[in-house]
C-alpha positions as CSV (number, residue, x, y, z in Angstrom):
1,M,12.2,8.7,19.0
2,A,8.8,10.3,20.1
3,T,7.4,9.3,23.4
4,A,4.9,10.7,25.2
5,N,7.2,13.1,27.0
6,K,8.2,14.7,23.8
7,N,6.1,16.6,21.7
8,L,7.1,16.7,17.7
9,S,5.4,19.9,17.0
10,N,7.3,22.1,19.7
11,Y,10.2,24.3,18.2
12,D,11.7,27.5,19.4
13,K,11.6,29.9,16.5
14,N,14.0,32.2,18.1
15,T,16.6,29.3,16.8
16,I,15.2,28.5,13.2
17,P,16.2,30.9,9.9
18,N,13.2,33.2,8.5
19,A,12.1,30.9,5.6
20,K,10.7,34.1,3.6
21,D,13.4,33.4,0.8
22,F,13.2,30.1,0.5
23,R,11.0,27.7,-2.0
24,F,9.7,24.4,-0.6
25,G,8.8,21.4,-2.4
26,I,6.6,18.8,-0.4
27,V,5.8,15.6,-2.0
28,V,3.1,13.5,0.0
29,S,2.1,9.8,-0.7
30,E,-1.9,9.7,-1.2
31,W,-1.4,5.9,0.5
32,N,-2.6,6.4,4.1
33,D,-3.8,10.0,3.3
34,H,-5.7,10.7,6.9
35,I,-1.9,10.2,8.2
36,T,-0.1,11.9,4.8
37,N,-2.4,15.0,4.8
38,G,-1.9,15.6,8.8
39,L,1.9,15.4,8.4
40,Y,1.5,17.9,5.5
41,N,-0.9,20.4,7.5
42,G,1.8,20.3,10.2
43,A,4.9,21.0,7.5
44,E,2.9,24.0,5.9
45,A,2.0,25.3,9.1
46,A,5.3,25.6,10.5
47,L,6.3,26.5,7.3
48,L,3.9,29.4,7.1
49,D,4.4,30.3,11.0
50,C,8.4,30.5,10.1
51,G,8.0,33.2,7.3
52,A,7.4,30.9,4.0
53,K,5.4,32.8,1.5
54,P,2.6,30.5,0.2
55,E,3.5,30.7,-3.1
56,N,6.9,29.4,-2.3
57,I,5.4,26.0,-0.9
58,I,4.6,23.6,-3.9
59,R,2.9,20.4,-3.2
60,W,3.1,17.2,-5.2
61,N,1.2,14.1,-4.5
62,V,2.4,10.6,-5.7
63,P,0.2,7.3,-5.4
64,G,2.6,5.7,-2.7
65,S,5.6,5.9,-0.2
66,F,7.7,4.1,-2.8
67,E,6.7,6.8,-5.2
68,L,8.3,9.6,-3.1
69,V,11.8,9.1,-4.3
70,Y,11.1,10.0,-8.0
71,G,8.7,12.5,-6.9
72,A,11.1,14.1,-5.1
73,Q,14.1,13.7,-8.0
74,R,11.6,15.2,-10.5
75,M,10.4,18.7,-8.3
76,I,14.5,19.1,-7.5
77,V,15.0,19.0,-11.4
78,T,12.1,21.0,-13.0
79,Q,11.3,23.4,-9.6
80,E,13.9,25.3,-8.6
81,V,13.0,24.6,-5.1
82,D,16.1,25.1,-2.0
83,V,14.5,21.6,-0.1
84,V,12.3,18.8,-0.7
85,I,10.0,17.5,2.1
86,T,9.0,13.8,1.3
87,I,6.1,12.8,3.4
88,G,4.8,9.2,3.5
89,C,3.3,6.6,5.8
90,V,4.0,3.1,6.1
91,I,2.5,0.7,8.3
92,K,3.4,-2.6,9.3
93,G,1.6,-5.6,8.1
94,E,1.5,-9.7,8.0
95,T,3.9,-9.7,4.8
96,M,7.7,-8.4,3.9
97,H,6.2,-5.6,1.8
98,F,6.9,-3.0,4.8
99,E,10.3,-3.9,5.3
100,F,11.0,-3.4,1.2
101,V,9.1,-0.2,1.2
102,C,10.5,1.2,3.9
103,E,14.4,-0.1,2.9
104,G,13.6,1.1,-0.6
105,V,12.2,4.6,0.2
106,T,15.4,5.2,2.8
107,Q,17.8,4.1,0.3
108,G,16.6,6.3,-2.2
109,I,16.0,9.7,0.0
110,K,19.9,8.9,1.1
111,D,20.8,8.9,-2.5
112,L,19.0,12.1,-3.6
113,N,21.0,13.6,-0.7
114,V,24.2,12.6,-1.8
115,Q,23.8,12.8,-5.7
116,T,21.8,16.2,-5.7
117,D,22.5,19.7,-4.6
118,V,19.1,19.7,-2.7
119,P,18.5,18.7,0.6
120,V,15.6,16.1,0.6
121,I,13.8,15.7,4.1
122,F,12.7,12.4,5.3
123,C,9.3,12.5,6.7
124,L,8.6,8.9,6.4
125,L,6.5,7.2,9.3
126,T,7.2,3.5,9.8
127,D,5.1,2.4,12.2
128,N,4.1,-1.0,13.9
129,N,-0.1,0.0,14.0
130,E,-2.2,2.9,12.4
131,Q,-2.4,4.1,16.1
132,Q,1.0,5.0,16.2
133,S,1.0,7.0,13.0
134,I,-2.3,9.0,14.1
135,D,-0.2,9.8,17.1
136,R,2.8,11.3,15.3
137,S,0.8,13.4,12.8
138,G,-1.2,15.5,14.8
139,G,-2.0,13.3,17.9
140,V,-0.6,12.9,21.1
141,H,2.9,13.3,20.3
142,G,2.4,16.3,18.1
143,N,3.2,16.1,14.5
144,K,6.3,14.8,12.6
145,G,5.6,16.9,9.7
146,T,5.9,20.1,11.8
147,E,9.5,18.7,12.9
148,A,10.1,17.8,9.2
149,A,9.3,21.4,8.0
150,I,11.9,22.8,10.8
151,A,14.6,20.6,9.6
152,A,14.0,21.5,5.9
153,I,14.2,25.1,7.1
154,K,17.8,24.6,8.8
155,M,19.3,23.1,5.7
156,A,17.8,25.2,3.4
157,E,19.7,27.9,5.4
158,L,22.9,25.7,5.2
159,R,22.8,25.3,1.5
160,K,22.7,28.8,1.3
161,N,25.4,29.0,3.4
162,S,27.5,26.5,2.6
163,N,27.1,27.8,-1.7
164,S,28.1,31.8,-0.5
């Protein structure tokens, strides 16, 4: 969990494989786009910093976080990616909608990880208020998108090594 003492954007490049040979899919929710665009920017910057080629980063937008699962599944099937990052933001409101969306997306991403050979990285902010999301998408806690990109590189490397 992010705290004031942990910046999500800090990583040691010496411990991360070079990303130059990997193809990355990123599926981004348009809902709360002021948050999800910040997360995407953090992910893209980290991928490029670690050697990914711009032409090997494919972005698809979907309407909301619930649609991330379908977008990721279609990206896996049609784009020959090594890993998919799903980026979304659900902010708790006054109804049960928050719980249903979070549970559905969590289970859907888990299912894709079990059912396919392509890792799917979970970058879904599930915060109690907008400020918490801002703080984790380039604010005082850094950027959860950056953290997701580093996880994606490591999982793409694991996939490559385990299929050799």
